C-alpha beads as a LAMMPS data file, in Angstrom:
LAMMPS data file: protein, C-alpha beads

351 atoms
350 bonds

1 atom types
1 bond types

-500.0 500.0 xlo xhi
-500.0 500.0 ylo yhi
-500.0 500.0 zlo zhi

Masses

1 110.0

Atoms # bond

1 1 1 153.956 -39.795 381.148
2 1 1 150.966 -41.168 383.141
3 1 1 150.174 -40.859 387.057
4 1 1 152.098 -43.302 388.630
5 1 1 151.401 -45.104 391.705
6 1 1 152.765 -48.488 393.125
7 1 1 153.883 -49.675 396.729
8 1 1 157.529 -49.182 397.671
9 1 1 160.159 -51.940 396.822
10 1 1 162.206 -52.312 399.614
11 1 1 165.395 -51.612 397.598
12 1 1 163.781 -47.567 397.690
13 1 1 166.969 -45.288 398.536
14 1 1 167.862 -43.818 401.861
15 1 1 168.538 -40.230 401.414
16 1 1 170.553 -38.157 404.692
17 1 1 169.303 -34.401 405.476
18 1 1 172.741 -33.450 404.088
19 1 1 172.466 -34.609 400.625
20 1 1 168.497 -33.804 400.707
21 1 1 169.601 -29.748 401.563
22 1 1 171.797 -29.788 398.182
23 1 1 168.746 -29.620 395.934
24 1 1 166.975 -26.396 397.023
25 1 1 166.799 -24.462 393.409
26 1 1 164.403 -24.222 390.919
27 1 1 165.143 -27.180 388.445
28 1 1 166.686 -29.197 391.292
29 1 1 164.044 -29.192 393.725
30 1 1 163.461 -32.180 396.788
31 1 1 160.831 -31.755 399.952
32 1 1 160.508 -34.237 402.581
33 1 1 157.227 -35.042 403.545
34 1 1 155.918 -37.820 405.885
35 1 1 159.349 -39.441 406.075
36 1 1 159.375 -39.848 402.439
37 1 1 161.951 -37.699 399.729
38 1 1 160.114 -36.155 396.467
39 1 1 161.863 -34.792 393.378
40 1 1 159.264 -32.258 392.495
41 1 1 161.367 -30.745 389.921
42 1 1 159.389 -31.004 386.774
43 1 1 155.994 -30.313 388.745
44 1 1 157.280 -26.907 390.446
45 1 1 155.850 -24.789 387.256
46 1 1 152.616 -26.398 387.020
47 1 1 152.011 -25.628 391.041
48 1 1 148.328 -24.616 391.443
49 1 1 149.721 -21.875 393.869
50 1 1 152.467 -21.017 391.379
51 1 1 156.541 -22.576 391.759
52 1 1 157.331 -18.731 393.932
53 1 1 155.151 -20.224 397.161
54 1 1 156.975 -23.420 397.003
55 1 1 160.594 -21.918 396.391
56 1 1 161.936 -21.026 400.113
57 1 1 160.512 -24.717 401.156
58 1 1 163.256 -26.729 398.795
59 1 1 165.543 -29.133 400.760
60 1 1 163.221 -28.825 403.694
61 1 1 159.800 -30.942 405.547
62 1 1 157.319 -29.468 404.102
63 1 1 154.740 -31.422 406.590
64 1 1 153.543 -28.504 408.565
65 1 1 153.832 -26.161 405.708
66 1 1 151.771 -28.692 403.845
67 1 1 149.326 -29.255 406.575
68 1 1 148.537 -25.968 407.788
69 1 1 145.064 -24.528 407.173
70 1 1 145.523 -21.376 408.136
71 1 1 147.979 -21.032 405.074
72 1 1 145.777 -23.537 402.513
73 1 1 143.683 -26.241 402.837
74 1 1 145.186 -28.799 400.269
75 1 1 142.608 -31.066 398.850
76 1 1 142.850 -35.330 398.535
77 1 1 143.905 -34.597 395.321
78 1 1 146.764 -32.896 396.439
79 1 1 147.864 -35.757 398.599
80 1 1 147.644 -37.986 395.817
81 1 1 149.826 -36.285 393.331
82 1 1 152.474 -36.269 396.028
83 1 1 153.053 -40.049 395.450
84 1 1 153.998 -39.650 391.982
85 1 1 157.227 -37.873 392.812
86 1 1 158.410 -39.826 395.877
87 1 1 162.443 -40.937 395.107
88 1 1 163.307 -42.215 398.392
89 1 1 162.984 -42.170 401.983
90 1 1 164.869 -39.958 404.723
91 1 1 166.962 -41.354 407.069
92 1 1 165.871 -42.069 410.146
93 1 1 162.499 -40.847 409.353
94 1 1 158.976 -42.936 409.490
95 1 1 157.666 -43.553 406.318
96 1 1 153.620 -42.689 406.320
97 1 1 151.534 -42.870 403.562
98 1 1 149.133 -40.307 402.274
99 1 1 145.320 -41.825 403.608
100 1 1 143.661 -39.774 400.679
101 1 1 143.673 -42.677 397.505
102 1 1 145.968 -41.681 394.834
103 1 1 145.902 -40.705 391.443
104 1 1 146.984 -44.232 389.558
105 1 1 144.745 -46.200 391.841
106 1 1 142.121 -44.522 390.811
107 1 1 142.501 -44.732 387.198
108 1 1 143.026 -48.482 388.054
109 1 1 139.788 -48.450 389.387
110 1 1 138.431 -46.583 386.013
111 1 1 139.861 -49.650 383.994
112 1 1 141.920 -46.911 382.125
113 1 1 145.733 -46.747 380.728
114 1 1 147.065 -43.408 380.748
115 1 1 150.011 -45.033 378.402
116 1 1 147.203 -45.350 375.890
117 1 1 145.461 -42.466 373.498
118 1 1 142.931 -41.303 375.805
119 1 1 139.592 -40.199 373.290
120 1 1 138.824 -43.569 372.629
121 1 1 138.662 -45.030 376.507
122 1 1 136.983 -41.553 378.339
123 1 1 133.150 -42.243 376.596
124 1 1 133.300 -46.131 378.082
125 1 1 133.492 -45.000 382.146
126 1 1 130.059 -44.691 381.852
127 1 1 128.535 -43.122 385.077
128 1 1 132.455 -43.242 386.521
129 1 1 132.862 -40.406 384.209
130 1 1 131.769 -37.811 386.444
131 1 1 133.827 -39.094 389.460
132 1 1 136.643 -39.729 386.849
133 1 1 137.134 -35.888 385.460
134 1 1 136.900 -34.201 388.863
135 1 1 140.061 -36.119 390.150
136 1 1 142.543 -33.696 388.666
137 1 1 145.908 -35.409 387.213
138 1 1 149.120 -32.888 386.371
139 1 1 151.206 -34.968 384.143
140 1 1 154.996 -34.063 383.082
141 1 1 153.905 -33.437 379.475
142 1 1 150.498 -32.819 377.469
143 1 1 148.381 -35.781 377.307
144 1 1 148.123 -38.074 374.173
145 1 1 144.369 -38.252 373.011
146 1 1 144.456 -39.491 369.785
147 1 1 146.709 -42.422 368.121
148 1 1 147.144 -40.146 364.782
149 1 1 149.327 -37.251 364.503
150 1 1 146.916 -35.244 362.536
151 1 1 143.798 -35.066 364.822
152 1 1 146.702 -34.988 367.707
153 1 1 147.952 -31.938 366.363
154 1 1 144.718 -30.060 366.278
155 1 1 143.933 -30.896 369.494
156 1 1 146.219 -29.207 370.764
157 1 1 146.110 -25.099 371.399
158 1 1 148.550 -23.042 372.512
159 1 1 147.640 -19.600 374.067
160 1 1 149.002 -17.315 371.914
161 1 1 147.463 -18.553 368.481
162 1 1 144.293 -16.542 370.244
163 1 1 144.830 -13.211 369.834
164 1 1 146.564 -14.586 366.945
165 1 1 143.853 -15.328 365.165
166 1 1 141.188 -13.333 366.527
167 1 1 142.020 -9.833 366.802
168 1 1 142.914 -9.736 363.377
169 1 1 139.371 -10.832 362.955
170 1 1 138.174 -8.329 365.652
171 1 1 139.914 -5.651 363.695
172 1 1 138.365 -5.846 360.242
173 1 1 134.966 -6.406 361.737
174 1 1 135.557 -3.104 363.704
175 1 1 137.002 -1.103 360.316
176 1 1 134.149 -2.465 358.187
177 1 1 131.826 -1.286 359.781
178 1 1 133.430 1.918 360.661
179 1 1 133.816 1.941 356.249
180 1 1 129.776 2.318 356.367
181 1 1 129.902 5.651 357.807
182 1 1 128.679 5.143 361.493
183 1 1 130.395 7.123 363.954
184 1 1 132.946 6.132 366.573
185 1 1 130.804 6.729 369.287
186 1 1 128.088 4.067 367.681
187 1 1 130.475 1.605 367.150
188 1 1 131.891 2.047 370.557
189 1 1 128.661 1.755 372.620
190 1 1 127.929 -1.552 370.121
191 1 1 131.561 -2.689 371.324
192 1 1 131.004 -2.138 375.313
193 1 1 127.389 -4.015 374.972
194 1 1 129.288 -7.287 372.981
195 1 1 131.485 -7.099 375.960
196 1 1 128.829 -7.111 378.534
197 1 1 126.568 -9.974 376.881
198 1 1 130.073 -11.776 376.826
199 1 1 130.376 -11.630 380.747
200 1 1 127.349 -13.182 380.992
201 1 1 127.717 -15.827 377.944
202 1 1 131.335 -16.712 380.040
203 1 1 129.413 -17.451 382.981
204 1 1 125.835 -19.570 381.451
205 1 1 128.423 -21.894 379.258
206 1 1 130.471 -22.389 382.130
207 1 1 127.507 -23.290 384.222
208 1 1 124.585 -24.582 382.061
209 1 1 126.350 -26.118 379.396
210 1 1 130.330 -27.041 380.747
211 1 1 129.455 -28.821 383.858
212 1 1 126.327 -30.912 382.580
213 1 1 128.549 -33.593 383.884
214 1 1 126.170 -36.267 385.573
215 1 1 123.470 -35.539 382.888
216 1 1 125.983 -36.336 379.655
217 1 1 126.716 -40.411 381.292
218 1 1 123.942 -42.052 379.152
219 1 1 125.844 -42.549 376.526
220 1 1 129.781 -43.388 374.948
221 1 1 129.213 -40.319 371.686
222 1 1 127.790 -37.567 374.395
223 1 1 131.090 -38.859 377.795
224 1 1 133.647 -37.785 374.794
225 1 1 131.913 -34.749 373.685
226 1 1 131.340 -33.696 377.080
227 1 1 135.171 -34.305 377.622
228 1 1 136.093 -32.044 374.411
229 1 1 133.927 -29.529 375.602
230 1 1 134.886 -29.458 379.002
231 1 1 136.074 -32.621 380.821
232 1 1 139.281 -32.819 380.016
233 1 1 140.229 -29.206 381.131
234 1 1 138.775 -30.491 384.734
235 1 1 141.003 -33.795 384.175
236 1 1 143.940 -31.940 383.602
237 1 1 143.444 -28.490 384.661
238 1 1 147.843 -27.738 384.400
239 1 1 147.549 -29.444 380.367
240 1 1 148.555 -25.809 378.625
241 1 1 147.890 -27.359 375.217
242 1 1 144.553 -27.667 376.344
243 1 1 143.394 -25.102 378.510
244 1 1 141.962 -22.605 375.683
245 1 1 139.634 -22.809 373.057
246 1 1 140.538 -24.315 369.537
247 1 1 139.369 -21.422 367.171
248 1 1 137.384 -24.645 365.344
249 1 1 135.404 -24.816 368.362
250 1 1 134.855 -21.168 368.525
251 1 1 134.026 -20.262 365.265
252 1 1 131.640 -22.896 365.995
253 1 1 129.918 -21.099 368.802
254 1 1 130.640 -17.834 367.953
255 1 1 128.294 -18.382 363.958
256 1 1 125.298 -19.623 365.462
257 1 1 125.331 -16.785 368.436
258 1 1 125.605 -14.229 365.318
259 1 1 123.007 -15.802 363.346
260 1 1 120.987 -14.852 366.749
261 1 1 122.235 -11.002 367.029
262 1 1 120.764 -10.618 363.307
263 1 1 117.449 -11.855 364.425
264 1 1 116.989 -8.944 366.222
265 1 1 119.024 -6.110 365.090
266 1 1 121.243 -5.046 361.972
267 1 1 124.273 -6.079 360.272
268 1 1 126.058 -3.203 361.631
269 1 1 124.893 -3.753 365.437
270 1 1 125.436 -7.320 364.979
271 1 1 129.112 -6.758 363.685
272 1 1 129.847 -4.523 366.624
273 1 1 128.266 -6.726 369.479
274 1 1 130.244 -9.582 367.455
275 1 1 133.292 -7.922 368.254
276 1 1 132.778 -7.061 372.010
277 1 1 131.893 -10.139 372.353
278 1 1 135.410 -11.741 370.610
279 1 1 137.178 -9.706 372.476
280 1 1 135.489 -10.396 375.664
281 1 1 135.990 -14.194 374.711
282 1 1 139.998 -13.387 374.235
283 1 1 140.316 -11.677 377.566
284 1 1 138.051 -15.100 379.080
285 1 1 140.898 -17.487 377.356
286 1 1 144.037 -15.363 378.157
287 1 1 142.832 -14.729 381.819
288 1 1 142.257 -18.371 381.793
289 1 1 145.234 -19.587 381.042
290 1 1 147.527 -16.884 383.094
291 1 1 145.678 -17.478 386.115
292 1 1 146.344 -21.703 385.617
293 1 1 150.206 -20.670 384.857
294 1 1 151.344 -17.813 386.484
295 1 1 152.735 -17.996 389.642
296 1 1 151.043 -15.613 392.386
297 1 1 149.993 -12.896 389.997
298 1 1 151.835 -8.984 390.859
299 1 1 148.059 -7.361 391.024
300 1 1 145.740 -8.433 393.908
301 1 1 142.685 -8.959 391.510
302 1 1 144.482 -11.176 389.363
303 1 1 145.389 -13.617 392.330
304 1 1 142.013 -13.283 394.154
305 1 1 141.423 -14.906 391.208
306 1 1 143.811 -17.258 390.551
307 1 1 142.869 -18.559 394.210
308 1 1 139.703 -18.522 393.458
309 1 1 139.317 -20.391 390.081
310 1 1 141.314 -23.179 391.351
311 1 1 139.161 -23.654 393.992
312 1 1 136.391 -24.445 391.645
313 1 1 138.798 -27.129 390.082
314 1 1 140.079 -28.904 393.571
315 1 1 137.604 -28.171 395.461
316 1 1 133.989 -28.005 394.653
317 1 1 133.046 -27.596 390.659
318 1 1 129.416 -26.776 391.365
319 1 1 130.441 -23.264 392.737
320 1 1 132.704 -20.437 391.044
321 1 1 131.890 -20.622 387.211
322 1 1 133.035 -16.753 386.970
323 1 1 136.534 -16.531 385.487
324 1 1 137.543 -13.085 384.270
325 1 1 135.215 -11.889 387.204
326 1 1 132.880 -12.862 389.935
327 1 1 129.692 -10.921 388.794
328 1 1 127.615 -13.533 387.850
329 1 1 128.257 -15.663 390.768
330 1 1 127.165 -13.109 393.087
331 1 1 124.434 -12.343 390.941
332 1 1 123.646 -15.622 390.496
333 1 1 124.047 -17.074 394.050
334 1 1 127.044 -19.149 393.156
335 1 1 129.985 -18.088 394.643
336 1 1 133.216 -20.488 396.178
337 1 1 133.978 -20.057 399.612
338 1 1 137.196 -20.517 398.979
339 1 1 138.791 -22.028 402.819
340 1 1 135.615 -24.354 402.759
341 1 1 136.547 -28.306 402.901
342 1 1 136.851 -30.129 399.552
343 1 1 133.134 -31.189 397.865
344 1 1 134.758 -32.852 394.645
345 1 1 132.654 -36.211 393.899
346 1 1 133.944 -39.255 395.946
347 1 1 136.679 -37.515 397.863
348 1 1 136.884 -37.070 401.466
349 1 1 137.878 -34.091 403.241
350 1 1 141.096 -32.829 402.780
351 1 1 143.605 -33.908 405.554

Bonds

1 1 1 2
2 1 2 3
3 1 3 4
4 1 4 5
5 1 5 6
6 1 6 7
7 1 7 8
8 1 8 9
9 1 9 10
10 1 10 11
11 1 11 12
12 1 12 13
13 1 13 14
14 1 14 15
15 1 15 16
16 1 16 17
17 1 17 18
18 1 18 19
19 1 19 20
20 1 20 21
21 1 21 22
22 1 22 23
23 1 23 24
24 1 24 25
25 1 25 26
26 1 26 27
27 1 27 28
28 1 28 29
29 1 29 30
30 1 30 31
31 1 31 32
32 1 32 33
33 1 33 34
34 1 34 35
35 1 35 36
36 1 36 37
37 1 37 38
38 1 38 39
39 1 39 40
40 1 40 41
41 1 41 42
42 1 42 43
43 1 43 44
44 1 44 45
45 1 45 46
46 1 46 47
47 1 47 48
48 1 48 49
49 1 49 50
50 1 50 51
51 1 51 52
52 1 52 53
53 1 53 54
54 1 54 55
55 1 55 56
56 1 56 57
57 1 57 58
58 1 58 59
59 1 59 60
60 1 60 61
61 1 61 62
62 1 62 63
63 1 63 64
64 1 64 65
65 1 65 66
66 1 66 67
67 1 67 68
68 1 68 69
69 1 69 70
70 1 70 71
71 1 71 72
72 1 72 73
73 1 73 74
74 1 74 75
75 1 75 76
76 1 76 77
77 1 77 78
78 1 78 79
79 1 79 80
80 1 80 81
81 1 81 82
82 1 82 83
83 1 83 84
84 1 84 85
85 1 85 86
86 1 86 87
87 1 87 88
88 1 88 89
89 1 89 90
90 1 90 91
91 1 91 92
92 1 92 93
93 1 93 94
94 1 94 95
95 1 95 96
96 1 96 97
97 1 97 98
98 1 98 99
99 1 99 100
100 1 100 101
101 1 101 102
102 1 102 103
103 1 103 104
104 1 104 105
105 1 105 106
106 1 106 107
107 1 107 108
108 1 108 109
109 1 109 110
110 1 110 111
111 1 111 112
112 1 112 113
113 1 113 114
114 1 114 115
115 1 115 116
116 1 116 117
117 1 117 118
118 1 118 119
119 1 119 120
120 1 120 121
121 1 121 122
122 1 122 123
123 1 123 124
124 1 124 125
125 1 125 126
126 1 126 127
127 1 127 128
128 1 128 129
129 1 129 130
130 1 130 131
131 1 131 132
132 1 132 133
133 1 133 134
134 1 134 135
135 1 135 136
136 1 136 137
137 1 137 138
138 1 138 139
139 1 139 140
140 1 140 141
141 1 141 142
142 1 142 143
143 1 143 144
144 1 144 145
145 1 145 146
146 1 146 147
147 1 147 148
148 1 148 149
149 1 149 150
150 1 150 151
151 1 151 152
152 1 152 153
153 1 153 154
154 1 154 155
155 1 155 156
156 1 156 157
157 1 157 158
158 1 158 159
159 1 159 160
160 1 160 161
161 1 161 162
162 1 162 163
163 1 163 164
164 1 164 165
165 1 165 166
166 1 166 167
167 1 167 168
168 1 168 169
169 1 169 170
170 1 170 171
171 1 171 172
172 1 172 173
173 1 173 174
174 1 174 175
175 1 175 176
176 1 176 177
177 1 177 178
178 1 178 179
179 1 179 180
180 1 180 181
181 1 181 182
182 1 182 183
183 1 183 184
184 1 184 185
185 1 185 186
186 1 186 187
187 1 187 188
188 1 188 189
189 1 189 190
190 1 190 191
191 1 191 192
192 1 192 193
193 1 193 194
194 1 194 195
195 1 195 196
196 1 196 197
197 1 197 198
198 1 198 199
199 1 199 200
200 1 200 201
201 1 201 202
202 1 202 203
203 1 203 204
204 1 204 205
205 1 205 206
206 1 206 207
207 1 207 208
208 1 208 209
209 1 209 210
210 1 210 211
211 1 211 212
212 1 212 213
213 1 213 214
214 1 214 215
215 1 215 216
216 1 216 217
217 1 217 218
218 1 218 219
219 1 219 220
220 1 220 221
221 1 221 222
222 1 222 223
223 1 223 224
224 1 224 225
225 1 225 226
226 1 226 227
227 1 227 228
228 1 228 229
229 1 229 230
230 1 230 231
231 1 231 232
232 1 232 233
233 1 233 234
234 1 234 235
235 1 235 236
236 1 236 237
237 1 237 238
238 1 238 239
239 1 239 240
240 1 240 241
241 1 241 242
242 1 242 243
243 1 243 244
244 1 244 245
245 1 245 246
246 1 246 247
247 1 247 248
248 1 248 249
249 1 249 250
250 1 250 251
251 1 251 252
252 1 252 253
253 1 253 254
254 1 254 255
255 1 255 256
256 1 256 257
257 1 257 258
258 1 258 259
259 1 259 260
260 1 260 261
261 1 261 262
262 1 262 263
263 1 263 264
264 1 264 265
265 1 265 266
266 1 266 267
267 1 267 268
268 1 268 269
269 1 269 270
270 1 270 271
271 1 271 272
272 1 272 273
273 1 273 274
274 1 274 275
275 1 275 276
276 1 276 277
277 1 277 278
278 1 278 279
279 1 279 280
280 1 280 281
281 1 281 282
282 1 282 283
283 1 283 284
284 1 284 285
285 1 285 286
286 1 286 287
287 1 287 288
288 1 288 289
289 1 289 290
290 1 290 291
291 1 291 292
292 1 292 293
293 1 293 294
294 1 294 295
295 1 295 296
296 1 296 297
297 1 297 298
298 1 298 299
299 1 299 300
300 1 300 301
301 1 301 302
302 1 302 303
303 1 303 304
304 1 304 305
305 1 305 306
306 1 306 307
307 1 307 308
308 1 308 309
309 1 309 310
310 1 310 311
311 1 311 312
312 1 312 313
313 1 313 314
314 1 314 315
315 1 315 316
316 1 316 317
317 1 317 318
318 1 318 319
319 1 319 320
320 1 320 321
321 1 321 322
322 1 322 323
323 1 323 324
324 1 324 325
325 1 325 326
326 1 326 327
327 1 327 328
328 1 328 329
329 1 329 330
330 1 330 331
331 1 331 332
332 1 332 333
333 1 333 334
334 1 334 335
335 1 335 336
336 1 336 337
337 1 337 338
338 1 338 339
339 1 339 340
340 1 340 341
341 1 341 342
342 1 342 343
343 1 343 344
344 1 344 345
345 1 345 346
346 1 346 347
347 1 347 348
348 1 348 349
349 1 349 350
350 1 350 351
């Protein structure tokens, strides 16, 4: 379903508070803001802060909470996302349209049609690509990438594919090294070095490869390749099928990295490094998915990471590159202030 935004027809339904208050539970969730009534039932599970934050306010006017900067500063993107869920007006209320540009109106500005497969369109954005992907969308279902079902199938990866594919690979690697007669201590330290290597690689890939946004706008194919690699995740941050790396893409990164290891160290050491690196990668991908699709994490560490990472998406994609840890952000000076105003391209500061 494309992000909808159209001028409200004169016949828009008008609802009384008695009716609105009935819709106050998960699966049947209405809220009021600025004299407008919204059905956010489908959005609850995709709310960046988790549904548990929203549930206590269902069937009420969320205007004060939404604008309360002591609780959370909502970006212009958050305001525009509301438009697509409007179902009517509050009886006796004065409807006020949000000042921010809506997502769908932006799509029209970019000559982008959400009713068509998006891959063949994305490369045509040219120098508008960077601004477009940093206008996050939340859809009711995964976006359609390809016309052909075969290619569409392989463009989607569920989170559980990651451990199913890579846990046996890591176990097989470690078992093979052990069969060569190397001690558990040798394997452990090699594995640990691989984990440490991944912690930096996670940061480096995110900062210096995935965020080449402005630098790839010179051709149709460079834009398309970047979109498949990472741009899709900033455009559709809550799409559950485009959040973890497809195994084929992981292999394309792991093979050259292993080859570099072999240029410097022996095969057993390189294999232990690879096993540790792959384990770090699994932790990264699964943590990344959890940060996007969990409610409020029960552990404060993950709660802090969730707030931090979502600020990277909705406020400033040029800071806050750490996913499983903020370590390298601190070391390299890219720590993101989660309370700072939005710095997204083409966005006004949050209201």
